[in-house]
C-alpha positions as CSV (number, residue, x, y, z in Angstrom):
1,M,0.0,0.0,0.0
2,K,1.2,3.5,-0.8
3,N,1.6,5.2,2.6
4,T,3.8,8.2,1.8
5,L,3.7,11.2,-0.5
6,N,6.8,12.9,-1.9
7,I,5.7,16.5,-1.9
8,G,8.5,18.7,-3.4
9,G,11.1,16.5,-1.8
10,K,9.4,16.4,1.6
11,I,8.1,12.9,2.5
12,L,4.8,12.9,4.3
13,S,3.5,9.8,5.9
14,L,-0.1,8.7,5.3
15,N,-0.2,6.5,8.4
16,Q,-2.2,9.3,9.9
17,P,-4.6,11.3,7.7
18,L,-3.3,14.7,6.4
19,I,-5.0,18.0,6.4
20,M,-5.1,20.4,3.5
21,G,-6.0,23.9,4.5
22,I,-8.0,26.0,2.0
23,L,-6.8,29.5,1.2
24,N,-8.8,31.2,-1.5
25,V,-7.4,34.3,-3.1
26,T,-10.7,35.2,-4.7
27,P,-13.4,37.8,-3.9
28,D,-16.3,35.4,-4.5
29,S,-15.7,32.0,-3.0
30,F,-18.9,30.6,-1.5
31,Y,-17.6,30.7,2.1
32,K,-16.8,34.3,2.8
33,D,-14.3,33.5,5.6
34,S,-12.1,31.7,3.1
35,R,-11.5,34.8,0.9
36,F,-8.1,36.5,1.2
37,N,-6.0,39.0,-0.6
38,P,-2.4,37.6,-0.9
39,N,-1.1,41.2,-0.7
40,Q,-2.5,41.7,2.8
41,E,-1.0,40.5,6.1
42,T,-4.2,38.7,7.0
43,F,-3.4,36.2,4.3
44,L,-0.1,35.1,5.9
45,K,-1.6,35.3,9.4
46,K,-4.4,32.9,8.3
47,A,-1.8,30.6,6.8
48,E,0.3,30.7,10.0
49,A,-2.7,29.8,12.1
50,M,-3.6,26.9,9.8
51,I,-0.1,25.5,10.1
52,R,0.0,26.0,13.9
53,E,-3.4,24.2,14.1
54,G,-2.2,21.1,12.2
55,A,-2.4,21.8,8.4
56,H,0.2,19.7,6.5
57,L,-0.2,21.6,3.3
58,L,-2.0,24.7,2.0
59,D,-4.2,24.8,-1.1
60,V,-4.4,28.2,-2.9
61,G,-7.2,28.8,-5.4
62,G,-7.6,31.9,-7.6
63,Y,-10.7,30.9,-9.6
64,S,-13.9,30.3,-7.7
65,T,-15.7,27.2,-8.9
66,R,-18.9,27.7,-6.9
67,P,-22.1,27.4,-9.0
68,N,-22.8,30.6,-11.0
69,S,-19.4,32.1,-10.3
70,G,-18.1,34.6,-12.8
71,E,-15.4,33.8,-15.4
72,V,-11.8,34.7,-14.4
73,S,-9.3,35.3,-17.1
74,E,-6.0,33.5,-17.1
75,N,-4.0,36.6,-16.4
76,E,-6.3,37.5,-13.5
77,E,-5.9,34.0,-12.0
78,L,-2.1,34.3,-12.4
79,D,-2.1,37.7,-10.7
80,R,-3.9,36.2,-7.7
81,V,-2.2,32.8,-7.4
82,I,1.5,33.4,-8.1
83,P,2.1,36.1,-5.5
84,A,0.2,33.9,-3.0
85,V,2.5,30.9,-3.7
86,E,5.6,33.1,-3.6
87,K,4.7,34.6,-0.2
88,L,3.8,31.2,1.3
89,R,7.0,29.6,0.2
90,A,9.1,32.6,1.5
91,R,7.4,32.7,4.9
92,F,6.7,29.0,5.4
93,P,9.3,27.0,3.4
94,G,8.6,23.8,5.3
95,T,4.9,23.7,4.4
96,P,4.1,22.4,0.9
97,V,1.8,24.5,-1.3
98,S,-0.9,23.2,-3.5
99,V,-2.6,25.2,-6.3
100,D,-6.2,24.7,-7.2
101,T,-6.4,25.2,-11.0
102,F,-7.6,23.5,-14.1
103,R,-5.4,25.6,-16.5
104,A,-2.0,24.2,-17.5
105,P,-0.3,27.6,-17.9
106,V,-1.3,28.6,-14.4
107,A,-0.2,25.2,-13.1
108,R,3.2,25.6,-14.8
109,Q,3.9,29.1,-13.4
110,A,2.7,27.9,-10.0
111,L,5.2,25.1,-10.1
112,D,7.9,27.5,-11.2
113,A,7.0,29.7,-8.2
114,G,7.4,26.8,-5.8
115,A,4.1,24.9,-5.6
116,A,4.5,21.2,-5.2
117,V,0.9,20.0,-5.7
118,I,-1.6,20.6,-8.5
119,N,-5.2,20.3,-7.5
120,D,-7.2,19.9,-10.8
121,I,-10.9,20.0,-10.3
122,S,-11.4,19.0,-14.0
123,G,-9.2,15.9,-13.9
124,G,-7.5,17.0,-17.0
125,D,-10.8,17.6,-18.9
126,F,-10.7,21.4,-19.3
127,D,-7.2,21.9,-20.7
128,A,-5.5,19.4,-23.0
129,G,-2.2,20.7,-21.8
130,M,-2.6,19.6,-18.2
131,F,-1.7,15.9,-18.5
132,P,1.4,16.6,-20.6
133,L,2.5,19.1,-18.0
134,I,1.9,16.7,-15.1
135,I,3.9,14.0,-16.9
136,E,6.7,16.5,-17.7
137,R,7.0,18.0,-14.2
138,K,5.7,15.1,-12.0
139,P,4.3,17.1,-9.1
140,V,1.8,15.5,-6.7
141,Y,-1.4,15.5,-8.7
142,L,-4.8,15.7,-7.2
143,L,-7.2,14.1,-9.7
144,M,-10.8,15.0,-9.1
145,H,-13.9,13.5,-10.7
146,Q,-16.5,15.7,-12.4
147,A,-18.6,15.0,-15.5
148,G,-18.5,18.3,-17.4
149,R,-16.5,19.3,-20.4
150,S,-15.9,22.9,-19.3
151,V,-16.2,25.2,-16.3
152,T,-19.7,26.2,-17.5
153,D,-21.2,22.7,-17.0
154,M,-19.1,21.1,-14.2
155,H,-22.0,21.5,-11.8
156,T,-24.6,20.0,-14.1
157,P,-25.7,16.5,-12.8
158,G,-24.0,13.8,-14.8
159,N,-27.0,11.6,-15.7
160,Y,-25.2,8.5,-14.5
161,E,-26.6,5.1,-15.2
162,N,-24.6,3.7,-12.3
163,L,-22.8,6.4,-10.2
164,L,-20.1,4.5,-8.3
165,P,-18.8,2.4,-11.2
166,E,-18.7,5.4,-13.5
167,V,-16.8,7.5,-10.9
168,M,-14.4,4.7,-10.2
169,D,-13.8,4.0,-13.9
170,K,-13.0,7.6,-14.8
171,L,-10.7,8.1,-11.9
172,F,-8.8,4.8,-12.1
173,R,-8.4,5.0,-15.9
174,K,-6.8,8.4,-15.7
175,A,-4.7,7.6,-12.7
176,A,-3.4,4.4,-14.3
177,Y,-2.4,6.4,-17.5
178,L,-0.5,9.0,-15.5
179,R,1.2,6.3,-13.4
180,S,2.2,4.5,-16.6
181,Q,3.9,7.8,-17.7
182,G,5.9,8.0,-14.5
183,V,3.8,10.2,-12.3
184,A,4.3,8.6,-8.9
185,D,2.2,10.6,-6.5
186,I,-1.5,10.7,-7.5
187,L,-4.4,11.5,-5.1
188,L,-8.0,10.7,-6.0
189,D,-10.9,13.0,-5.2
190,P,-14.4,11.7,-5.9
191,G,-15.6,15.3,-6.5
192,F,-18.2,15.9,-3.9
193,G,-20.4,18.8,-5.1
194,F,-19.4,18.5,-8.7
195,S,-21.7,17.0,-11.4
196,K,-23.7,15.3,-8.7
197,T,-27.1,15.9,-7.0
198,V,-27.3,16.2,-3.3
199,E,-28.6,12.6,-3.1
200,E,-25.7,11.4,-5.3
201,N,-23.2,13.1,-3.1
202,Y,-24.5,11.1,-0.1
203,R,-24.6,7.9,-2.0
204,L,-21.0,8.5,-3.0
205,L,-20.0,9.1,0.6
206,Q,-21.9,6.0,1.8
207,H,-19.9,3.8,-0.6
208,L,-16.6,5.8,-0.4
209,D,-14.8,2.7,0.8
210,L,-15.2,1.1,-2.7
211,L,-12.8,3.7,-4.0
212,Q,-10.1,2.8,-1.4
213,N,-7.1,1.1,-3.0
214,D,-3.4,0.4,-2.5
215,H,-2.1,2.8,-5.1
216,Y,-3.9,6.2,-5.0
217,P,-4.7,7.8,-1.7
218,L,-8.2,9.2,-1.3
219,L,-9.0,12.9,-0.5
220,A,-12.3,14.0,0.9
221,G,-13.4,17.6,0.3
222,M,-16.8,18.4,1.7
223,S,-16.0,21.3,3.9
224,R,-19.0,23.6,4.2
225,K,-20.3,22.5,0.8
226,S,-23.9,22.8,-0.5
227,M,-24.5,19.0,0.0
228,L,-24.6,20.0,3.7
229,W,-26.4,23.3,3.8
230,K,-28.9,22.6,1.1
231,L,-30.0,19.4,2.8
232,L,-30.2,21.0,6.2
233,Q,-31.5,24.4,4.9
234,I,-28.8,26.4,6.7
235,T,-25.9,28.6,5.5
236,P,-22.3,27.7,4.8
237,E,-21.4,29.7,8.0
238,E,-23.5,27.3,10.0
239,S,-22.2,24.1,8.5
240,L,-19.0,23.4,10.5
241,P,-20.4,20.6,12.7
242,Y,-21.8,18.8,9.7
243,S,-18.5,19.2,7.8
244,L,-16.8,17.4,10.8
245,Y,-19.4,14.7,10.7
246,V,-19.0,13.8,7.0
247,H,-15.2,14.1,7.1
248,G,-15.1,11.8,10.1
249,L,-17.2,9.3,8.3
250,A,-15.0,9.6,5.2
251,L,-11.9,8.9,7.3
252,T,-13.5,5.7,8.6
253,K,-14.1,4.7,4.9
254,G,-10.5,5.2,3.8
255,A,-9.8,8.8,3.1
256,R,-6.2,9.7,3.9
257,L,-6.5,13.5,3.3
258,V,-9.2,16.0,4.1
259,R,-9.4,19.5,2.4
260,V,-10.9,21.9,4.9
261,H,-11.6,25.5,5.8
262,D,-11.4,24.8,9.6
263,V,-8.1,23.1,10.5
264,L,-8.1,22.8,14.3
265,P,-11.5,20.9,14.7
266,H,-10.5,18.5,11.9
267,A,-7.1,17.9,13.6
268,R,-9.0,16.9,16.7
269,I,-11.3,14.6,14.8
270,I,-8.2,12.8,13.4
271,R,-6.8,12.4,16.8
272,M,-10.1,10.9,18.0
273,N,-10.1,8.5,15.1
274,A,-6.5,7.5,15.9
275,Q,-7.5,6.8,19.5
276,L,-10.4,4.6,18.3
277,K,-8.0,2.5,16.2
């Protein structure tokens, strides 16, 4: 079983689940407390707090992918992301940085700036240059499932005949191809909230253990997402307890990483799970 990740030369053990802290450098991400300007000191203060609370890596996003979000040009995304990566690498050189992008040119410049992980919500579907870049540079690659062909339809339900086998087939087929091309560190994300109805998200969570495998560690990313607050008729700001619940369940079903807005309570959940084992 693959139980380590080589992230920019730093070896992280997966014997205990890892935490990826979310730092959005956007003005319109769905959860307002995750929005930061990389040129303001609050950005670095938030990053410092996340690391202190237990984040193993930080995920920077410059293009909001919430439903009905506005289009962001490539130059604007670069203007947001690259300074953020550079500042994080300069201030916290021991903490790996991930960049959440589906654009190969943004991913390339982010890697040049010091990022070690590319978090691609399109799974290579939105930019034909992404897989060649990943094969060339071989960063840690976070491969997410969604059924759209572009950013405009990634939230449209996928009209699945059989949800679990279709999600598994798409993820494992792409991961096997990248592995055959020498990409050693690949994470799988089933894509909660993307191309799935609320009911399908919960069915996916219920059977998440079917995606567990010996080669590609699983990441669960449901932090404050609409699958929680739409079902419960609350707001993203009220959804922390339910984020903890679904991520705790995902950990029992094989997830080795969680991508979260709230680091400290998730670090405590991980400690509780370790005690139970």
